[in-house]
N, C-alpha and C positions, 0 to 999 in steps of 0.2 A: 450641528455634526453633518458632515456630508455623508449622505446614505451610500451603503454598498450597492453598487449596481451589477455586481458580478451575477451572471444567470444562474438561478437555483430552480431545482425542481420544487413544486409544490409541496409543502410539508417540512422542507428545509434539510431533509437528509440526502446522503450521497447518492449518486446515481447506481442503479443496479446493474448487473450485468456486465461488468467491466472486463471481463476476459478477453483476451485477444481474439479476433476472428481469425480462422483458419488462413494461412498465407498471407497474414497482414505484414506488409514490408516497412523496413525503416526508412526514414527520409534520406539518411546518408548512411549506407551499409558499410562502406569501406572504412570511414571516420569512426563510427560506432564500434566496428569490430576492433580496430586499433586500440580504442580506449579500453574495450574490455579485455583485451589480451594483456595490456599494460597493467590493468586492475588485478589480473590473475597472476602477475609476476612473481610475487611471493611464494606462490603455490607451484612454481615451475618445475621442481625437482619432484615432488609426488606425482605431478600430472605425467612428467615424462617416465616415470615408473609405471603409472597406469598404461601409458601407450605401450611401453615395451612388454607388460604382462598381456595385454590385449592381443598384441601381434603374435606372441610366442603362443598363447592359448589358441589362437585361430590357425596357425600354422600346424600345429600338432593335431588339431581336430580334422584339417583339411587332408593331411598325410594319412589318416587313418584309413579310409576306403581303399586307397592304392596299396597299402600293405596288407589289408584284408583280402584283397584280389588274389594275392601270391597263395594264401591258404586254400582258397577257392579253386585256383589253378592246380594246386598239388593235390587236392582232394579228387578234382575230376581226372587229372593224369593218372593218378594212383588206380582210381577205379577202372580207367581204360586199360591199365596194364593187368589188373586183377582179370577182367573180362578175357584178355588176351592171353592170359596164363603165364605172362612174362615177368610178373612182379606183384607188389601189392601196394597198399597205402602208407605213407610215411607219417604216421601220427605223431612222432616225436617232432619232426619239423613243423607239423601244423600247429602242434601245441606251443612252440617257441614262438611262432608268428602271432597266435591269438593272445598269449601272455604280453608279448612286446606291445600289441595293439592296445591291449587293456591298460597297460602301463602308460602309453601315450594318452589314451583318453582320461585316465585319472590325474595326470599331470596337467592336461589341458583343463580340466574341470577345477583343479586347485588353483591354478593361475587365473582363471576366471572369476573365481570366488574371490580372490586376493584383490584383483583390480577393482571389482565391484565394491568391495568392502571400503577400499582406500577411495575411490571416487565419490562414494556416498558421503564419507566424512568430509571431504575437500568441498563438495557442493553446499553442505549444511554450513561448514566454516564460512564460506563466501556469503551465503544468504544472512548469516548471523552478523558478519561484518558489514555487509550492506545495509541492513536494518539498523545497525548501530551507528553507521555514517549518517544515514538519512535522520534517525532520531536527534543526532547532536547537531545536524544541520538545521533542523526545525527550530531550535533554540537560538539559532544566530540569525535566522531569517527574519526581514522587516515585517512589521504587522500589515504593511501595504500589499504584501504577497498573498496573505492568507484572506484579506477582504476583498480582493479582486478575482478570487477563485472558489469554486465550490468546494465542500469538504471531501466529496468523493474523489476529486482529481488529485489531492494529496494522499488520501488514504490508499488509493490503488496504486499509488508508487510503492508503499509499504507492503501491501499484500499481493494484489495481482501480478505486478510486475517482477517483484523480488521472487514469488512463488514461481512464475513462469520461467524466469532466468535460472533459478536454482534447480528445478525439476529437468528442463531441457539440457542445462549443462550436465547434469549427472548422467543423462542418456546419450548425449549427441556426440560427446568427445570419444566414448569407447565404441559407440555404435559407428561412427566413421571410420575408425581403425580397424575394427572387426570386419566391416563390409568391405573395405578396399583391400585388406588381407585376403578375405575370403574370395572376393572376386579375382584377384592376381593369382591367388595359389590354386584355385579350382581350374582358371584357365590354363596354367603351366601343367597341371595333373592331366587334363583333358588332352592337350596336345601331346604330352609323352605318351599316352595310350593310343590316340588315333587322331592325326591331323584331318582325316576325311570326316570322321564322325563330329570331331569339333566345328568344321565347316557348316555341316548340316545344323548344328544346334544354333549357331550363330545366326543363320538365316532368319529364325523366328523372332530375334530380338528387335529389328526394326518394326516389325508388324505388332508386336506386343507394346513397344514404346509408342507407336501412333495411336493405338486404341488407347492406351493408359492415359496419354496427354489429352486426347479427345474427351474422355469421361471426366478426367480431373477440371478441364476447362469448363465443361458443362455444368459441373455440380458445384463449381467455386462460388458462382453468384447466388447459388441457393444457401450455401453454407453462410455467406456473409449476411444475408437477409435473415437467416435464423438466428444469428448471433445478436443482430441488431434488434429484432423483435422479441428476442429472449429478455434483453434488457428493458424493453418497453413494457412487456408484462410483468416483469418483477416490479418495475416502478409503480405500475397500476395497482398491483396487489397491496405494495406497501403503503401507498398513499390512500387507498380505499380502507385499508385496516386503521391506519393512523387517524382518518378523518371519518370514520364510520358515523359518529355522532352527528356532524355537520351535514353529512349525506342524507340522513333521515330526517334531520330537521327541516331541509330544504326539499323534502321528497324527491331526491334524485336517484332513487335506487334504479329505476328502469334505465335512465340515461347511462348510468355507471355500467350496468350490465351489458348494455348495447356496445359501449365503447371497448369493454373488454372482449366481448365476443368478435367484434371487428378486428382487433389486434391479435386475437387468439386464433382467428382464421387464417390470418396470414402467416402466423408462426407455424400453424398445422401444416399448410400448404408447403411452404419452404422447407419444413423439416421432412416431411415424408419424401419430397423430391430429392433433397440432399442425400437422405440415408440410403433411398433406393438406388441412386446413382453411385453412391459410395459402395453399397453392398454387391453391384454387379461387377466391380473390379476384380474380385477375386475369381469368379466364375469365368470372365473373359481371360484371365491369366491363365487358368487351369486349362482353358480350352485351346488356346495357343501353345502351352506347354506340352499338352497331350499330343499336339500334332507333331511337336519337335520330338517326343518321346517314340511316336510311330517312326519316324525317320530314322532316329537313332537305332531302334531295335531292327529294323530291316537291314540298315547298313552293316550293324554289327553282326548280325546273323550271317550275311553273305561273307564278311571278312573272317568270321569264326569257321565256316565252312572251308575256306581257303587255306585255314592254319595261320593267318597273319596275326590274330589275337587270339586270347584264351577266353573261356567262359567268365572267369572272375574279372578280367578285364572289362567285359560288357556290363556285368553287374556293377563294377566300380563307377564305369563312365555314366550309367543311369542315375546313380546317386549323386554324381557331381553336375549333372544336367539339371536335377532338382535344386541343388545348392546354388547354382549359377544364377538363376533368376531371382533368387531370395535377396542377395545384397543389392541387387539393382534397385528393387523395389525399397528396400530399407535407406538406401542412399537418397532416393527421391523423398522419401518420408523425413529424413533428417534434414535435407535442405529446406523444407517448409518449417520444421521445428527451429532450425537456425535463424531463420528469418524472423519467426516470432521472438526468438531469444535476443536477437540483436535490436529488434524494435523495443522490447522490454529494457533492455540495457541502456538503450538511447533515451528513453523516458526518465529512467533512475538518473543518468548523468547529467541529462538537462536540468533536473532539480538540484543536483549537486554542484552544479555550475552556476547557480542563480546568485546574484549579488547578495552580499550578507551586510548585516549592520555591523558598523565599527564597535568591536568589543573593548578595545583598549585604546583609546585616544593617546597620541603623543603629548608628552609632559602631563600625564594624567596626574589629577589632584584628587586625594581622598581626604575629605575634611574629618577631624576627630571632634568628638563631643558635640553632635549636631544639635542645635537648639530648635530649628524649625522656621527660621525667618526666610520667606519666600519673596522674591522680587521678579515681577514682569515688566520688562523694559521694551516698549514698542514692538511689541510681537506681531509678526506678520506670518501667516501660514495659509497654504493651499494644499489640497490632496493632489491636485495637478497645477502646474504653472499658470494655467489660464483661468482657473476657477479658485479664487481666493475666498478662504472661509473666515479667517480672523484679519481683520484689516489694520488695526493699530490698537492693540490691548497693552495697557499699562495699569500695574496695581502694586502696591506694598503691603506686605502681609507679615505682621510681627510674631514671634514665637506666642504660642498659647492662644491665638485668635481662632475664633469660629467665623470662618468665611462662608456665606452663602452665594451661590451662583445660580440666578434665576432668569428666566427668559423664554421666549416661545420656542417650539420645536424648529431645530435647524439653526438656532442663534449661535452655536458654537460651544456650547456649555461643556459637553464631554470632550469635544476636541481639546479644550484647555487641559483637561485632565491627562489626556493621552501625550500631550506635549510635555507636561510636567514630569511624567514618569519615563520620557523619552522612547515611547513607542513610535513617536515620529519625532524629527527635528524640524525647529523653527525655520523659516525661509529666510527672516530678517528679525533683527532685535535679539533678545536674550532672556532666559529664564536662570535665576539664580537661587541656589540653596545656601543659606548662611555665606552669602557673598562669593560663592564659587558656581560660575557658569555649569550648568549641568551636563554641558557638551564636553567639558574637561573631565567628567567623572566617569568611571566604567559604569556601564548600565546595570550590571549586577550589584555593584556597590550602591549606586543610587537608588534601586528599588528596595534595598533592605531597610530604608527609611520610611518607606510607605506601607501603610495598611489599607486595604481597599474592600469595600462592599458594593456589589453592582446590582442594578435591578434584574438583570438576567443572572439567576443563581446558577452556581456550579459546584456539584457534589459528585463524588465518584463512587463506583461500587466498592463498598466497605462498610465497616461499622460507623456508627455515629460518633463514637469515641475517636476512631482514625480520621474522620472528616474534620472534626473540630481540632484536632492535634495538627491538622496539616498547616495551621498558622504557625506553630513552633513545634517542631518534631521532637525536641528534648523536654517538652513539658509532661509533668507527672499526671497521674489520672485526677489528683485533687485539683491541680491548676486548670485541667479541663473543664471539670465540673464547676469550679468558681467562675470560669468565663461563661459557662451555659446559664448559670444563676444571674449573672450580671446582664445577660441578653433576654432573660426572662424565658428561657427555652427549656430549663431544668424540670419545670412541672410536667410539661407534655412529653418530655423524653421518658420520665419515669412511668408515665401512663402507657407507654408502648410496650409491645412484647420484647422481652430481654432488655428493656431500657437503653443504656449506653452501648450494649452489645448487639443492639438490632442491626442487621445489615441492610443497607440502603440497594435497591437494584440500580441497573445501569443508568437510568434517567431519574432515579430517586422519586419514582411515581407512587411509592408505597408510603409517603408521608405529602401533606398538603403543600401548597405553593407558599403560605405564610409560614408555615413550619420550616421549610427550606430556607427562607429569608432569616429566620431566627438562627438557624445553624450557621449561615455565613456570616452573621453578625457576630456571634460567638466565637468564630474562627479569627475574625479581625480583632476582637477583644484580646483573645489569647496572644496574637502577634505582639501586641503592645508596641506598636510603631511610633516614630516620633511625629509622623505626619499621618492623619487620617484622611481618606477619601470616601465619601459616601454619595454614589450616584443612584438617587432614588431608591435608598436603601430600605426605606418603611412602605414601599408602594404596594406591596402584597400582603400587608397585615391589617387588621381591623383597627378602629380609632382607638379603642381602649388600650390595645397592646401597643399601638404607635406611641402613645402618651408614655407608657412604661419604658419603651425601647428608647425614647428620646431622654428621659431622665437618666437611663444607665448610659447611653451615649454622653451625655453632659457631664456625667462623672468621669468616664473614660477619657474624655477630650480635655479635662481639666489640666491646664498646664501643656497642652499638646495643640500643634497647628492642625486644624482641620478645615477641609474644604466639603461643603454640602451642597449637591445639586438636588433641587427639588422643584416639583410643579406645584405641589399643595403648600401655598405660601404660609399657612397657618402654622407649619411645623418650623419655620426658620425665624420666627419673630425675635427670639433671644440671641441671634447672631451678631457678633461684634461689628461685622461689615457685610453688606449686602451688594454683589455686584450685579447690576442689572445689564444684561446683554441683548442686543438686538443687531441682526445682520452682521454679526462677527465683531462687533465693537461694544465697548462699555459706554452706555448712555447715561447710566445714573450709578452713583455709589453712594453708601451711607447706612445708618441703622434703620430699622424697621419705622420708627416714629418719624425720623428726618425725611424719609422718601415719602411716607404719607403725606407730610405736611406740604411737600412739593408739589403734590396733586398731579404728578407726571406718568410716565409710562409704567413704573412699578405700581402706583396706585390704581391705574387702570387694570392692571393684572390682578391685583389683590382684591379690588372689588367686583371684578367680573365673576370671581368664584362664589360670591355670595348673593349675585342677582338672582 
């Protein structure tokens, strides 16, 4: 079997720290944004409602200070009349203005709450739909895709990328509408109060923009370094934790601590620099803003003395000046978020656009009453066209036969099993099940006829009963227990806390490797498939248990076709046919006695285990 050459971190786990670095850009922003907009098409009406509500909420909020200014002016004018003895303060008029302003703010709050509630629902539905699409896509992807990539690459699409997209989408759409509406509305209100003071306020914008861009540019490289080394430090911690025994066995504690300290030092330096530079943005903006306030206050005072504007107008204008710089900062922040969102969407759509396995071939054939006759006819296969693993493989297997496939590592034994179950398709030749070419059968239908036990056990987080029942979901508890007894797993299961109801943790490390193997064998027994495939199925159990399992498997495989891949040749002596593979071809075939009598390659393999 060709080995997976995809790069993996030591320990085999997914890479850590997979979040986007601040400001990460997509490869093709325009194309990815078009695809994202098209993907959001079914939610266009709710999104339009959100945009309208966000705009209405902002307009009402922006109008508030201008209307409140009328109450201030009325109060000031009334006070002046009272001092002059020509009248008094019109409290009824002020009351009406304040009540109207309160109504505006309440309506703005309700509209803001409504758009936030709707947008939160939309973003979660989009995340749910995207995860569902990815999950369904995984089931249609060829095995070659997963064997050429790390687990983390696939997992980050479902976790980090979808989370980034969902959270940013929830914030960015309403934030863009709100910021733009606030910016335009505030500018209009400022011009309506005083064009001169508006001009003074706008003078500080280029200064603040230059300072802000300088700080962002300076901090960006430190943020990227921080994000990169955060992933490195997480990876080191995970690998050190999982390989703690090996580290101690080889006395590598000091080297491990040294590596950690070097990485952590880089993370520390980049983190404090990025956080410091990020932290001075607000003081810089406040300093520039205060300069603008001073200019507005001086100009407003002079205009008020001349009677051009009222005291309330100055008060409202100062409020608008404070509001004016805020949406500019928000828009700059949203642009960065949109870049990350688009980059996340691009990675997700790249995955969703990957080539799929053919699920339903043309003129599909679904055989009935499968007996288990398998034919390999001049099979040729390579994981890549220039590296052929199987040269010319032919064999005829009758129903009920036990076929053993033996040979040195890399001979192509497991590859034959993958071809049989159509995890890969042959380059040339054919494989037939009961006379039907497996390429003409839907993959899901074909795999119903196979039960499989691998050397690498796979159990999920759940009870032992649930893990065994995975072989046949409609099985009763009695059938599950019978399968466990047939696999000689019943005794050790009953000795565990809670027995069949004991919950296995995520990597099933609360039972031994041999016990895990017994559970997977029980699962295969329960599946009761027409063809059984055992790939080093007893490699993790002791010799006595192996004999018991072999007897149980012999009873199970009676009347069924079975393929057994084994390195311990003593376990396949009773096979009806032994296929001896070397360099992708069958060099010998026959039963145990016949092959020993030939004194060929099989005899060398067999005798080498007892030298």
